C-alpha positions in Angstrom: 59.2 5.3 33.9 62.1 5.2 36.4 62.8 7.9 39.0 66.1 8.8 40.5 65.9 11.2 43.5 69.3 12.9 43.9 69.9 13.8 47.6 72.8 15.0 49.7 74.0 17.7 51.9 74.3 21.3 50.7 77.3 21.6 48.3 77.7 17.9 47.7 77.1 18.4 44.0 73.5 17.3 43.4 72.6 19.8 40.7 75.9 19.4 38.9 75.4 15.6 38.9 71.8 16.0 37.7 73.0 18.1 34.7 75.9 15.8 33.8 73.8 12.6 34.2 71.1 14.1 32.0 73.6 14.9 29.3 75.2 11.4 29.6 71.9 9.5 29.3 70.7 11.7 26.4 74.0 11.1 24.6 73.3 7.4 24.9 69.9 7.9 23.3 68.1 7.3 26.5 65.0 9.5 27.0 65.4 11.5 30.2 63.5 14.3 32.0 64.7 16.6 34.8 62.6 17.7 37.7 63.6 20.5 40.1 62.2 20.2 43.6 64.2 23.0 45.1 62.0 26.2 45.4 65.0 28.2 46.5 67.5 27.5 43.7 68.3 30.4 41.5 70.3 29.2 38.5 70.6 25.4 38.3 73.1 24.1 35.7 70.4 22.4 33.7 67.1 23.3 32.1 64.3 21.6 34.1 61.4 20.0 32.3 59.3 20.2 35.4 59.9 22.8 38.1 58.4 23.3 41.6 59.1 27.0 41.1 56.2 27.2 38.6 53.9 26.4 41.6 55.4 28.2 44.5 57.4 31.4 44.7 60.1 31.2 47.3 60.9 34.9 47.3 57.3 36.0 47.6 56.7 33.6 50.4 59.8 34.9 52.3 58.6 38.5 51.9 54.9 37.9 52.5 55.4 36.0 55.8 58.6 37.7 57.0 60.5 34.4 57.0 64.2 33.7 56.8 65.8 31.5 54.1 65.1 28.2 55.9 61.7 29.1 57.1 60.7 30.2 53.5 62.0 26.9 52.1 60.0 24.9 54.6 56.9 26.9 53.8 57.5 26.5 50.1 57.9 22.8 50.3 54.8 22.5 52.5 52.8 24.4 49.9 54.4 22.4 47.1 52.9 19.2 48.4 49.5 20.7 47.5 50.7 20.7 43.8 52.3 17.2 43.8 49.5 15.8 41.6 50.1 18.5 39.0 53.8 18.0 39.1 53.3 14.3 38.7 50.9 14.9 35.7 53.6 17.1 34.0 56.2 14.3 34.4 53.9 11.6 33.1 52.9 13.7 30.0 56.6 13.9 29.1 56.7 10.1 28.6 60.4 9.8 29.3 62.1 6.6 30.4 64.2 8.1 33.2 63.4 11.0 35.5 66.1 12.7 37.4 64.7 14.6 40.4 67.1 17.2 41.9 66.1 17.5 45.6 66.5 20.7 47.7 70.0 21.6 48.9 68.9 21.9 52.5 68.4 18.1 52.8 67.5 18.1 56.4 64.6 20.5 55.8 63.4 18.2 52.9 63.9 14.8 54.4 62.9 15.2 58.0 59.6 17.0 57.6 56.5 15.2 56.3 56.5 17.3 53.1 59.7 15.6 51.8 58.6 12.0 51.9 55.1 13.1 50.7 56.6 14.8 47.7 58.8 11.8 46.9 55.9 9.3 47.1 53.5 11.6 45.2 55.9 12.4 42.3 56.9 8.7 41.8 53.5 7.3 42.7 53.6 3.6 41.6 56.6 3.9 39.3 60.0 2.3 40.2 62.4 4.6 42.0 65.6 4.8 43.9 67.6 7.5 45.7 71.1 8.6 44.9 72.7 9.7 48.1 75.9 11.8 47.6 78.7 11.6 50.1 80.7 14.8 49.8 84.4 14.0 49.3 85.3 17.1 51.3 83.7 15.4 54.3 84.1 11.7 53.5 87.9 11.9 53.1 88.3 11.4 56.8 87.2 8.2 58.6 84.9 10.1 61.0 83.4 12.2 58.2 82.8 9.1 56.1 81.1 7.4 59.0 78.9 10.4 59.8 78.0 10.6 56.1 77.0 6.9 56.1 74.8 7.4 59.2 73.1 10.4 57.5 72.6 8.3 54.4 71.0 5.5 56.5 68.5 8.0 58.0 67.6 9.2 54.5 67.1 5.7 53.4 64.7 5.1 56.3 62.8 8.4 55.6 62.2 7.8 51.9 61.9 4.0 52.0 63.6 3.7 48.6 66.4 1.5 47.3 69.5 3.7 47.7 72.9 4.0 46.1 75.7 5.7 48.0 77.8 7.9 45.7 81.2 9.4 46.6 80.9 12.7 44.8 83.6 15.0 43.5 86.3 12.4 43.4 88.3 14.6 41.1 89.4 16.5 44.2 90.9 13.4 45.7 93.9 11.3 44.9 93.4 7.9 43.4 94.9 6.3 46.5 92.4 8.1 48.8 89.5 7.1 46.6 90.5 3.5 46.8 90.9 3.7 50.6 87.4 5.2 51.0 86.0 2.4 48.7 87.7 0.0 51.0 86.1 1.5 54.1 82.7 1.1 52.4 83.2 -2.5 51.5 84.9 -3.7 54.7 83.7 -2.1 58.0 86.8 -3.6 59.8 89.0 -1.4 57.6 87.0 1.6 58.6 87.2 0.6 62.3 91.0 0.4 62.0 91.1 3.8 60.3 88.9 5.2 63.1 91.2 3.7 65.7 94.2 5.4 64.1 92.6 8.8 63.6 90.4 9.5 66.6 90.5 9.2 70.4 88.5 9.6 73.5 84.7 9.9 73.3 84.8 10.6 69.6 86.5 7.3 69.0 84.1 5.4 71.3 81.0 6.9 69.7 82.3 6.3 66.2 83.1 2.6 66.9 79.7 2.1 68.5 77.9 3.7 65.6 80.0 1.6 63.1 79.1 -1.6 64.9 75.4 -0.7 64.6 75.7 0.1 60.9 77.7 -3.2 60.4 74.9 -5.2 62.1 72.2 -3.5 60.0 74.1 -3.6 56.8 74.8 -0.5 54.8 74.3 -2.0 51.4 77.0 -2.2 48.6 80.0 0.0 48.7 80.1 3.6 47.5 80.3 4.3 43.8 83.0 7.0 43.1 81.8 9.6 40.6 82.9 12.9 39.2 80.3 15.1 37.5 83.0 17.4 36.1 85.0 14.6 34.6 82.1 12.2 33.9 83.7 9.4 36.0 81.7 6.4 37.2 78.6 6.9 35.1 78.9 3.5 33.4 79.0 1.8 36.8 76.1 3.9 38.1 74.0 3.0 35.0 74.8 -0.6 35.6 73.5 -0.3 39.2 70.3 1.4 37.8 69.8 -1.7 35.7 70.4 -4.1 38.5 68.0 -2.4 40.9 65.3 -1.2 38.6 65.3 -3.9 35.9 66.8 -6.9 37.7 69.9 -6.6 35.5 68.1 -6.4 32.2 69.1 -3.5 29.9 66.0 -2.0 28.5 68.0 -0.4 25.6 69.8 -3.4 24.3 
């Protein structure tokens, strides 16, 4: 059983990607399950096989404790950790090969509290897993936005401790030329440094270059994978990366 935890900032397209990827895998006769870990979501574009909302009621928690939306989400996730073994058992009982886990939209509330990593480790337990980190094209289209997205992705990688693929989401809103340019930034930090030189100045430029050099020294992994959930672009490449990371390049379904 292989787990993919889909993470990203609010509005980056996590739920839409989850739905499209489930349909794509199923159409390839690959057994797949979907887990929703967002207690606050109302109408996701997929039917979840396992849902945290069956264990915690976001609306009731908000009303009962007089909390705002973010406070209620934090409390719901903290309470959800107490049910992680039950969620895990539900997933295992399904017996699917791939499990897509749609993580909460407020990523910072999920990733930077102890409940998020505890939920991830409890749901996957000893099974192989990776995280799919979505860089929103609306932000990553600018050099400074791309760099800040990379930095956020690196922090998520540290928090979850999983192999991570960086995905440039919603590429259908970008021109082909801009997509290629962003891919170039991800593959060659010196191209990104040149772009930052041309597009920023003052302290922003100095901070950006310093951060880029740190990321370059650490290594940010392979370049971004451009995808579009709406147009089903990039899924073959993404699946190939699944195979490389989770199965050492062997295709379980050949």
